[in-house]
C-alpha positions, -999 to +999 in steps of 0.1 A: +000+000+000+013+034-009+012+061+017-001+096+012+024+120-005+050+133+018+043+169+009+012+167+030+013+175+067-008+149+084-018+142+120-030+110+134-032+088+164-014+058+178-034+030+194-029-007+200-056-028+183-062-044+216-071-011+232-100-004+209-133-009+225-166-011+207-201-024+213-193-053+190-159-063+203-155-094+225-136-083+255-107-069+236-101-047+205-104-066+173-095-059+136-131-051+128-131-023+154-107-004+131-137+003+109-158+024+134-125+038+147-117+050+112-151+067+110-143+085+143-108+096+130-123+108+097-149+128+116-122+146+137-096+150+110-070+124+120-056+109+089-031+083+102-038+054+125-006+039+139-008+004+154+015-017+176+026-050+162-003-074+155+017-107+152+008-138+172+027-137+206+011-168+222+006-165+259+027-133+262+008-100+261+038-080+248+034-074+210+072-073+207+075-109+217+063-125+185+060-162+179+058-156+142+069-128+118+039-135+096+010-149+116-016-125+130-027-127+166-059-148+172-068-124+200-079-098+173-103-121+155-139-110+154-158-143+161-191-127+149-176-121+114-166-157+108-193-172+085-189-207+100-196-192+135-231-179+127-247-207+147-227-198+177-243-164+185-252-173+220-217-186+228-201-154+214-225-132+233-216-151+265-179-144+260-185-107+252-207-104+284-181-121+306-153-098+295-171-065+291-154-040+315-171-035+348-155-001+352-144+023+324-107+023+333-105-015+336-077-032+317-086-063+296-078-098+307-054-110+280-049-147+288-085-154+298-099-138+266-074-156+244-082-189+260-120-185+256-116-173+220-094-203+211-119-227+227-148-213+207-127-212+175-120-250+179-157-256+185-166-237+153-139-255+133-151-289+146-186-283+136-177-271+101-147-295+097-159-313+066-167-281+048-133-265+058-114-296+047-131-296+013-123-258+010-086-266+018-085-288-013-101-268-040-116-237-025-107-203-010-086-219+018-066-239-007-058-207-026-049-188+005-025-215+017-008-215-017-002-178-016+010-179+021+035-207+022+048-195+057+016-211+071+032-246+068+059-239+093+036-219+116+009-245+117+033-274+124+050-253+151+018-243+168+004-278+168+036-293+184+037-264+209+001-272+219+009-309+224+038-298+247+015-275+268+030-244+251+065-250+264+095-236+244+105-257+215+138-263+232+119-282+260+096-303+238+092-338+250+064-349+227+078-349+191+113-343+205+127-352+171+112-319+158+134-297+180+158-290+151+138-301+120+148-298+083+125-281+059+117-315+044+107-328+079+084-298+085+068-303+051+063-340+058+046-332+091+023-307+073+013-334+048+008-361+074-028-372+070-031-379+108-021-343+116-036-325+087-068-316+105-049-298+133-027-280+109-057-268+088-073-253+120-044-228+122-045-221+085-083-215+087-079-191+116-051-172+099-071-168+067-100-152+086-076-129+105-061-118+072-095-112+056-107-092+086-076-070+088-075-065+051-111-054+051-105-029+079-074-013+064-090-011+030-119+007+046-094+031+062-078+038+029-111+043+011-119+070+037-086+088+033-069+073+063-034+058+062-025+028+084+010+026+099+022-007+111+050-017+134+078-041+125+098-054+156+134-058+147+140-089+168+123-123+170+116-143+202+139-173+206+108-194+210+095-184+176+087-202+143+116-185+126+143-193+151+130-229+152+127-235+115+156-212+103+183-212+129+208-202+101+193-167+102+201-162+138+230-163+163+216-180+194+250-178+212+244-140+215+215-121+229+204-085+220+201-058+245+214-023+253+244-008+271+241+009+305+224+043+307+209+065+333+177+045+337+195+011+334+229+012+351+236-024+342+222-022+307+194-044+294+194-080+282+163-085+261+169-123+256+163-122+219+189-139+196+207-115+172+206-119+134+233-137+114+235-109+088+262-128+069+238-157+061+209-133+055+229-113+030+238-145+012+201-149+004+197-113-006+179-107+027+150-128+013+134-135+047+133-099+057+119-088+023+092-114+025+083-101+060+080-066+047+061-076+016+036-095+038+032-064+060+026-042+029-007-059+023-020-040+053+000-009+058+008+024+040+037+031+064+056+012+090+076+019+121+110+001+119+116-008+155+151-001+170+166+010+137+199+015+155+202-023+156+206-023+118+237-002+123+250-022+153+233-044+178+244-046+214+253-083+216+256-101+250+270-136+254+245-163+263+246-168+300+249-131+310+220-115+327+229-078+323+241-057+294+274-047+311+297-070+291+280-066+257+297-055+226+285-038+194+283-059+163+299-052+140+329-039+160+364-028+153+385-054+172+412-044+196+441-069+192+469-078+215+492-063+189+472-030+190+476-029+228+513-037+226+519-010+200+501+014+224+527+005+251+509-021+272+528-052+283+513-087+284+509-085+322+493-051+319+469-065+292+459-093+315+452-068+343+429-049+319+412-079+304+407-103+334+390-094+367+414-099+396+396-111+427+407-101+461+400-128+487+383-103+510+355-097+484+342-132+491+355-133+527+333-103+536+303-120+520+307-150+543+311-132+576+349-130+575+355-168+573+389-170+557+391-207+551+355-209+538+361-181+514+392-199+500+371-231+495+344-211+476+370-193+455+386-226+444+353-235+428+354-206+403+390-192+403+427-200+404+449-184+429+479-163+417+509-178+435+506-171+472+489-138+468+454-132+481+445-126+444+426-149+421+416-152+384+384-168+372+389-203+358+390-207+320+357-226+321+339-196+337+326-178+306+295-161+319+274-152+349+255-185+344+287-205+349+293-187+383+257-195+392+261-232+385+289-234+411+263-233+438+278-205+459+260-188+488+239-159+475+260-131+489+293-147+476+277-152+442+266-116+440+300-104+450+317-126+423+291-115+396+299-079+403+336-087+401+330-106+368+320-073+352+350-054+366+372-051+335+384-027+309+384-052+280+357-077+269+369-107+250+351-106+216+366-137+199+399-148+183+419-137+154+431-160+126+461-172+147+439-180+177+449-150+198+422-132+217+406-100+203+387-075+225+363-046+226+363-019+253+339-026+282+311+001+280+319+012+316+356+007+314+363+040+332+345+025+363+368-005+364+395-012+389+421-016+361+413+019+346+417+036+380+451+021+385+465+031+351+488+061+350+477+093+333+499+084+303+484+049+300+449+063+302+458+088+274+472+060+252+442+038+257+418+066+249+437+074+217+434+037+207+397+038+213+393+070+193+409+052+164+387+021+167+356+043+171+362+060+138+366+026+121+334+013+139+314+042+126+324+033+090+314-004+097+281+006+111+273+030+082+282+004+056+261-023+073+230-001+077+233+013+042+235-021+027+207-037+047+182-008+048+186+001+011+177-035+002+148-037+026+133-002+022+135-005-016+116-038-017+082-023-007+061+008-013+054+015+024+069+046+039+096+036+064+096+055+097+126+049+121+124+043+158+158+059+164+158+066+201+190+061+221+227+067+214+227+074+177+255+064+154+272+093+137+261+080+103+224+077+112+212+111+099+229+107+065+216+071+060+180+081+069+181+111+046+196+090+017+169+063+020+140+087+028+133+072+062+115+094+086+132+099+120+113+100+153+109+132+174+095+130+210+087+165+221+098+160+257+132+145+247+141+171+220+164+193+240+198+210+236+214+187+262+248+203+261+235+238+269+230+251+304+195+240+316+191+218+285+164+240+269+138+224+247+144+227+209+120+252+193+092+236+174+101+253+141+135+236+142+121+201+139+130+184+106+104+179+079+114+142+074+102+131+108+073+117+128+067+140+158+050+125+189+038+135+223+046+101+239+055+065+229+041+032+242+071+028+266+069+062+281+044+080+304+015+097+287+015+135+282-007+138+313+015+117+335+047+134+322+031+168+331+019+157+365+049+136+376+080+144+357+080+180+344+095+207+367+082+242+367+115+255+352+113+229+324+077+239+319+087+275+311+113+263+287+088+240+271+064+269+266+092+288+249+098+259+225+061+257+217+058+295+212+031+298+239+029+336+244+025+356+276-013+360+275-018+323+269+007+314+297-011+336+321-044+319+313-028+285+317-007+294+348-028+317+369-005+312+399+030+324+392+057+299+402+033+270+404+028+244+377-009+242+368-031+211+371-034+191+339-069+200+326-088+197+293-080+234+285-043+228+291-044+197+268-061+217+241-034+244+243-006+219+242-020+198+213-028+230+194+008+239+196+022+205+188+002+200+156+020+230+141+053+211+140+068+212+105+075+175+106+055+156+080+036+134+104+023+143+139+010+111+155-001+113+191-013+084+213-051+082+217-047+088+254-031+122+247-059+132+223-086+122+248-070+146+273-091+173+256-121+159+275-103+147+306-129+164+328-156+143+312-138+109+313-142+084+341-118+093+369-085+074+367-049+079+376-025+090+348-004+059+353-034+037+344-033+052+309+002+038+302+006+010+276+038-004+291+063+003+319+097-011+307+115-034+330+084-044+350+060-074+349+024-064+355-011-073+344-015-037+333+013-038+308+000-040+272-036-043+284-048-007+283-083-002+269-102+029+258-122+044+287-153+046+265-166+026+235-158+040+201-195+047+195-195+069+226-165+089+214-181+093+180-212+109+196-193+132+220-199+166+204-173+184+225-146+159+218-153+160+180-153+198+180-120+202+199-102+175+179-114+189+146-103+224+156-068+211+166-064+189+135-074+218+112-043+237+125-021+214+105-009+230+072-024+214+042+009+216+024+045+216+037+071+237+020+108+231+020 
């Protein structure tokens, strides 16, 4: 699908499909709910609907934890729109009644709804089995399967997973011979007449999901509304693709992010990284098929964590944090490099291997010297007669330390020491010698603090040299991959480029016509005193400007909980809110006003004038213009997700009112229409 021309300044809204709530939906938002939601958007002048990923994630509510790159989530199916389910009206109504929210702010019950829908889908399939099987041979289902060959791997995977009580494929006991199957073996399982019925169930469900989503997005397009999808960069290890195509992944490494202010030990996301060498050898075929599949539904797409196409933060399997990760690709630091910089072999060992003082463990076991020595011998070798130890060669990760069965405090102390190094071993060169990268927090290490000023200077110069080379590697990799992928479809690519950006990122995005992401609250001149907000008129045209993202607080929560009075004044400067308006919004000088509907209107009216081509705000932020009319709820309850936490409220937000009620709210329609009309019809260079 082709998006609207980029010379038009459009505004829209971001909403998870699951958050939609209509009088027809069955406990959770469904693809068919996009149709009345499109009517609402058209009425108020919103011309883009941005969705979170809609792939099947199994029992996990996170849309970024996909079991399949192609299969749609059964959660979003409208049971009432399945022709074979017409005799199940009473059962469908029962499910809808059971999961209808008791209070307006109530989150939906992900697993319960998914279970009940699946039970009813099986009942419908069983009743219409003979008809569906006949259709799979010569009818519509047969044609759909032919044009969607990915369904073979997905159906076989899902069926075996069900037999194993939804355990990871690595733990399958039933059909254990299918843990590492060949393509021929998967095809044979698909064609097995004994299993055919179960496999056709998954194909039948996916065909109806496809038809319902396609119908909804076609309706959006017919009404002048573009739909923007979301393509997660990574795949769950317990996914069809990692199971069926391990050659495309490196399961010895996990993706994550290096330490930052909010995450002092970094993040380990647990997803395997891509084997770009093998993918490139196929012309990136799998990725192109993934994008072509998505292009059936979307006019534009958000390319999740685009920084990972430049370089991914890779963490050795067995590590729990992101501290000892390394960027891939990287410019290796060789022993020869270090020697040329003036470091001896003993000095290199001091920088590369944590040296454990006996008292680190002794303090953890109440000063027991002999006991601490006994524990240390399990994981380390003593250096001569010194009270100093080096980890044994077989200790390669935190998991290896854990397997030694140490007391908790001693294990914690040794894990912390494990990360205390300047250099991280990254592999070996052609002669078998170790090569390294610099630890992300090398300046916090014991080794760095003991180097002389001259040694620190020499090491810094070496890193500067390697960083320049790394930037070239990152630019080359991203340019190669993204030019292939973005050129393979008509959808408009939009980058999620938050985080520490590679130097080459702006140039690559501009060259490939990829829109960057601009979050108003984070667009600041960080190097200036007070870090003032960047004026709205300075935002680039080739960008998507947003008030919030799914992993952040909403505009309301940010205002209430995170924004200081001084920053509020700077924010007003950036938005060009003049003195008269400021006085109206802030009647009490020196005091931040309460977040009200009038304040929301003023802020959104300023935001939509941003020169960026797309202004896409979460539905929660748009609904702030009638916050006084909405059911009372805490701002935190409007959040989609709180990163780093496990909670029933993550990914289960639901609209506070049905779409039908929103469409009849005259004040909401009037205010949103007025705000949307402030967008310029045409953007000029």
